[in-house]
Backbone bond lengths (Angstrom), bond angles and torsions (degrees), N, CA, C in turn:
res aa  C-N    CA-C-N  psi(-1)  N-CA   C-N-CA  omega(-1)  CA-C   N-CA-C  phi
1 X - - - 1.456 - - 1.530 109.17 -
2 X 1.313 116.37 134.66 1.462 121.04 -178.11 1.525 109.78 -84.52
3 X 1.318 115.47 145.69 1.464 119.68 177.18 1.519 109.50 -76.35
4 X 1.332 116.05 158.78 1.472 120.60 179.50 1.521 110.92 -61.48
5 X 1.340 117.18 -40.25 1.467 121.02 -178.57 1.530 110.20 -60.72
6 X 1.326 117.63 -41.95 1.454 120.60 -179.77 1.527 110.94 -67.55
7 X 1.339 117.32 -38.20 1.461 121.21 178.21 1.524 111.66 -59.64
8 X 1.332 117.43 -38.54 1.458 120.70 -177.96 1.518 111.98 -67.69
9 X 1.341 118.13 -26.17 1.459 121.46 -178.43 1.528 112.11 -80.46
10 X 1.318 118.15 -18.10 1.454 122.12 -179.90 1.526 108.75 -87.99
11 X 1.328 116.18 127.90 1.469 120.07 178.00 1.519 107.47 -79.78
12 X 1.326 115.97 116.85 1.457 120.26 -177.15 1.524 112.80 -103.10
13 X 1.329 117.30 -14.53 1.455 120.61 179.79 1.524 109.38 -130.49
14 X 1.334 116.42 129.66 1.466 121.93 179.79 1.528 108.43 -127.55
15 X 1.319 115.26 130.43 1.467 121.13 173.57 1.521 105.95 -102.06
16 X 1.328 116.60 112.33 1.463 122.89 -173.06 1.516 114.89 -65.62
17 X 1.322 114.71 164.04 1.469 122.13 -174.09 1.524 114.24 -63.21
18 X 1.299 119.54 -26.83 1.465 122.35 -179.79 1.530 112.27 -94.75
19 X 1.329 117.24 2.28 1.459 121.97 -173.85 1.526 112.22 -93.06
20 X 1.328 116.08 137.14 1.464 122.79 173.84 1.524 106.68 -122.76
21 X 1.337 115.78 124.29 1.461 120.92 178.75 1.518 108.53 -118.62
22 X 1.343 115.54 131.33 1.457 121.56 175.52 1.516 107.44 -118.58
23 X 1.340 116.02 121.18 1.458 120.27 -179.52 1.511 111.38 133.32
24 X 1.326 116.38 -177.03 1.466 122.11 -177.08 1.525 110.55 -87.71
25 X 1.337 115.09 135.65 1.463 121.94 176.30 1.526 107.27 -115.48
26 X 1.331 116.49 123.31 1.463 121.77 176.92 1.519 107.20 -125.16
27 X 1.347 116.87 126.46 1.448 119.14 179.44 1.528 111.57 -150.23
28 X 1.353 116.15 151.13 1.461 120.99 -175.61 1.527 114.59 -88.97
29 X 1.322 117.41 0.57 1.467 119.63 -176.95 1.529 109.81 -130.02
30 X 1.305 117.17 -167.28 1.468 121.86 -177.39 1.523 112.21 -80.89
31 X 1.337 114.81 155.39 1.461 122.24 -174.96 1.516 109.76 -135.88
32 X 1.333 115.79 139.34 1.464 121.74 171.23 1.521 106.86 -119.11
33 X 1.351 115.58 129.39 1.459 121.17 178.33 1.521 107.99 -112.00
34 X 1.335 116.55 119.31 1.455 121.81 173.84 1.525 110.27 -112.08
35 X 1.325 116.88 -8.98 1.461 122.24 179.98 1.515 111.48 -105.58
36 X 1.342 115.49 -136.03 1.467 121.23 -175.81 1.528 108.77 -127.82
37 X 1.336 115.86 131.81 1.461 121.38 176.22 1.522 108.24 -125.07
38 X 1.327 115.54 120.50 1.456 121.84 174.27 1.526 104.98 -112.03
39 X 1.310 115.73 94.57 1.458 121.04 -177.42 1.519 110.06 155.99
40 X 1.310 115.77 178.71 1.456 121.27 -178.05 1.527 111.04 -79.67
41 X 1.334 115.07 140.85 1.468 121.17 170.53 1.522 106.04 -115.32
42 X 1.338 116.83 122.18 1.461 123.03 177.45 1.525 106.65 -123.76
43 X 1.328 115.67 106.74 1.459 121.56 -168.99 1.530 110.60 -129.63
44 X 1.332 117.57 132.23 1.467 121.03 178.37 1.523 112.00 -77.13
45 X 1.322 117.57 -22.75 1.466 122.13 179.04 1.521 110.92 -99.74
46 X 1.321 115.58 -150.74 1.458 122.37 -179.74 1.524 110.69 -91.10
47 X 1.326 116.39 153.13 1.460 122.15 175.82 1.524 108.06 -121.76
48 X 1.330 116.77 126.55 1.468 123.94 177.75 1.516 108.11 -112.01
49 X 1.326 116.33 123.61 1.462 121.64 178.27 1.523 106.62 -102.84
50 X 1.330 117.50 110.59 1.457 123.02 -177.10 1.521 112.74 -64.39
51 X 1.344 116.13 166.58 1.467 121.70 -172.57 1.527 114.27 -62.68
52 X 1.325 119.30 -26.75 1.460 121.61 179.23 1.527 112.49 -106.44
53 X 1.333 117.51 10.86 1.460 122.43 -175.86 1.526 111.91 -87.88
54 X 1.338 114.17 158.86 1.458 121.79 178.14 1.525 107.81 -140.34
55 X 1.346 116.42 131.37 1.463 121.00 179.46 1.526 109.49 -135.94
56 X 1.346 115.69 137.21 1.461 122.36 170.20 1.508 107.95 -154.80
57 X 1.284 125.80 153.26 1.448 128.79 3.59 1.531 114.54 -102.96
58 X 1.366 119.71 -6.96 1.467 116.97 -177.43 1.523 113.21 -155.54
59 X 1.338 113.92 149.84 1.466 122.13 175.58 1.522 107.65 -135.29
60 X 1.331 116.38 130.90 1.463 122.92 170.29 1.520 106.38 -123.38
61 X 1.341 116.57 126.24 1.459 120.15 -177.56 1.521 110.96 -161.06
62 X 1.323 115.22 176.91 1.459 120.41 175.58 1.530 109.42 -69.84
63 X 1.326 117.07 -54.62 1.462 124.93 175.06 1.518 107.58 -134.53
64 X 1.332 117.04 151.36 1.464 121.07 174.53 1.521 108.14 -130.73
65 X 1.341 115.84 128.56 1.462 122.36 175.51 1.527 106.47 -114.41
66 X 1.348 115.80 124.35 1.468 120.83 -175.41 1.523 109.90 -114.56
67 X 1.339 116.29 113.07 1.459 121.64 173.03 1.530 109.49 -108.35
68 X 1.331 116.70 -18.23 1.462 123.31 178.70 1.517 110.49 -103.79
69 X 1.349 116.20 -131.88 1.464 120.12 -176.18 1.519 111.04 -129.10
70 X 1.339 115.02 134.39 1.464 122.23 176.53 1.519 107.90 -129.31
71 X 1.347 115.84 131.33 1.469 121.60 174.92 1.517 107.28 -121.43
72 X 1.337 115.55 123.35 1.455 119.14 177.57 1.513 112.42 128.07
73 X 1.327 115.78 -149.69 1.456 123.76 -175.14 1.524 110.86 -93.50
74 X 1.342 115.81 132.52 1.470 121.12 172.78 1.519 107.32 -125.54
75 X 1.336 115.80 123.42 1.460 121.47 -179.37 1.520 108.69 -128.75
76 X 1.345 115.86 124.96 1.461 119.86 179.82 1.524 110.99 -127.63
77 X 1.318 114.89 157.62 1.462 121.55 174.52 1.523 108.71 -78.75
78 X 1.340 116.92 -34.47 1.457 121.22 -177.52 1.526 111.71 -112.20
79 X 1.356 118.74 -90.17 1.460 117.70 -174.96 1.523 113.75 -139.18
80 X 1.334 113.09 165.18 1.460 122.88 175.35 1.519 106.42 -116.97
81 X 1.326 116.03 132.56 1.464 120.46 176.60 1.518 108.44 -122.92
82 X 1.339 115.41 125.32 1.463 120.94 176.83 1.521 106.61 -107.53
83 X 1.318 116.14 115.45 1.464 120.58 -177.27 1.528 110.92 -77.95
84 X 1.337 116.62 175.40 1.462 124.08 -170.61 1.531 114.51 -50.10
85 X 1.315 119.53 -38.35 1.461 120.82 -179.83 1.524 112.11 -111.17
86 X 1.336 116.24 10.99 1.454 121.33 179.88 1.516 112.23 -77.35
87 X 1.346 115.49 154.00 1.466 121.41 -179.92 1.521 109.20 -136.22
88 X 1.322 115.57 131.29 1.459 121.85 172.21 1.515 107.54 -126.27
89 X 1.320 115.97 117.00 1.456 122.38 177.95 1.520 106.66 -118.52
90 X 1.338 115.85 98.29 1.462 119.52 -178.30 1.506 110.85 158.15
91 X 1.303 116.46 -156.46 1.455 122.22 -176.95 1.521 111.00 -102.36
92 X 1.332 115.50 142.30 1.457 121.74 -178.25 1.521 109.78 -126.90
93 X 1.316 116.91 132.06 1.460 122.59 175.11 1.518 107.30 -128.59
94 X 1.351 116.73 120.98 1.464 120.34 -177.67 1.519 110.22 -165.56
95 X 1.321 115.96 -179.43 1.464 121.54 174.86 1.529 110.56 -87.12
96 X 1.329 117.92 -10.32 1.456 121.58 177.64 1.515 111.41 -176.66
97 X 1.322 115.28 153.02 1.463 121.38 177.47 1.520 107.91 -129.50
98 X 1.339 115.63 130.02 1.457 122.02 175.90 1.527 106.38 -114.37
99 X 1.336 116.32 123.13 1.463 120.54 177.90 1.521 107.51 -118.67
100 X 1.337 116.08 111.88 1.457 120.07 179.06 1.519 110.02 -71.15
101 X 1.317 116.01 158.12 1.456 122.05 178.40 1.527 109.09 -56.45
102 X 1.320 117.28 122.33 1.463 121.72 -178.13 1.518 112.94 101.15
103 X 1.335 118.06 -17.17 1.464 121.89 176.95 1.518 109.80 -74.13
104 X 1.332 117.65 149.59 1.458 122.03 -177.68 1.517 111.29 -119.43
105 X 1.332 116.88 133.64 1.455 123.11 174.30 1.513 108.15 -133.45
106 X 1.326 116.68 123.11 1.456 121.89 177.69 1.524 107.15 -130.42
107 X 1.330 115.85 114.51 1.457 119.06 -179.83 1.505 111.23 152.57
108 X 1.320 115.96 -158.11 1.454 122.50 -179.60 1.519 109.65 -109.76
109 X 1.336 115.54 147.74 1.464 119.03 176.82 1.519 109.96 -129.52
110 X 1.311 115.31 145.36 1.453 123.01 173.12 1.519 105.78 -123.71
111 X 1.339 116.05 118.92 1.460 121.34 178.58 1.520 107.78 -100.39
112 X 1.312 115.95 119.19 1.455 121.64 179.87 1.520 109.10 -87.90
113 X 1.322 115.98 130.43 1.456 120.09 176.21 1.521 108.54 -85.19
114 X 1.331 115.73 163.78 1.459 120.39 176.91 1.520 108.83 -61.01
115 X 1.315 115.90 147.16 1.457 120.01 -179.21 1.519 110.66 -68.14
116 X 1.312 115.56 136.13 1.454 121.53 176.11 1.519 108.53 -123.56
117 X 1.312 116.91 120.70 1.462 123.21 177.66 1.520 111.51 51.89
118 X 1.331 116.16 43.78 1.450 121.34 175.54 1.515 115.82 76.17
119 X 1.317 118.62 5.99 1.455 121.26 179.63 1.514 110.31 -112.79
120 X 1.307 116.14 138.22 1.464 120.41 175.84 1.516 108.49 -94.39
121 X 1.314 114.93 136.81 1.461 120.44 174.92 1.507 107.12 -113.04
122 X 1.304 116.49 151.18 1.452 117.96 174.47 1.514 110.10 -137.23
123 X 1.320 114.09 146.99 1.448 121.67 177.90 1.521 105.87 -118.56
124 X 1.323 117.52 126.45 1.458 120.25 -178.20 1.518 110.72 -102.05
125 X 1.317 115.41 140.32 1.468 121.44 177.38 1.531 107.74 -138.50
126 X 1.280 115.76 150.10 1.455 120.56 178.21 1.526 107.72 -120.22
127 X 1.335 115.80 125.38 1.473 120.88 177.99 1.523 107.49 -116.50
128 X 1.286 115.96 131.29 1.475 120.29 178.10 1.509 109.91 -131.68
């Protein structure tokens, strides 16, 4: 039997490069987008945005890795990673953001600190 942690690392759903989806996507596992999604993505696992992919207007996930382009809101439980040719134009809320050399982020970010005594703290930053 596989552990839950291992299940989350396996990509179980892939949206192909020629695929365009309009509407809300809700899934309990990880997702890789190589095509185009116009709608909300609500994912319990990780979301990987491929180098030729495009997503708008929102993503909610455990972690989000952006190699393509995202416009809109990105909210994660853990972190957001923007790879060398990735682009995020919008608002980001997470526990951390990693932007590789060459990655682009334009918008506002809210970094959530670890919970202390049942209270959430947030630190706001603006990147332009």
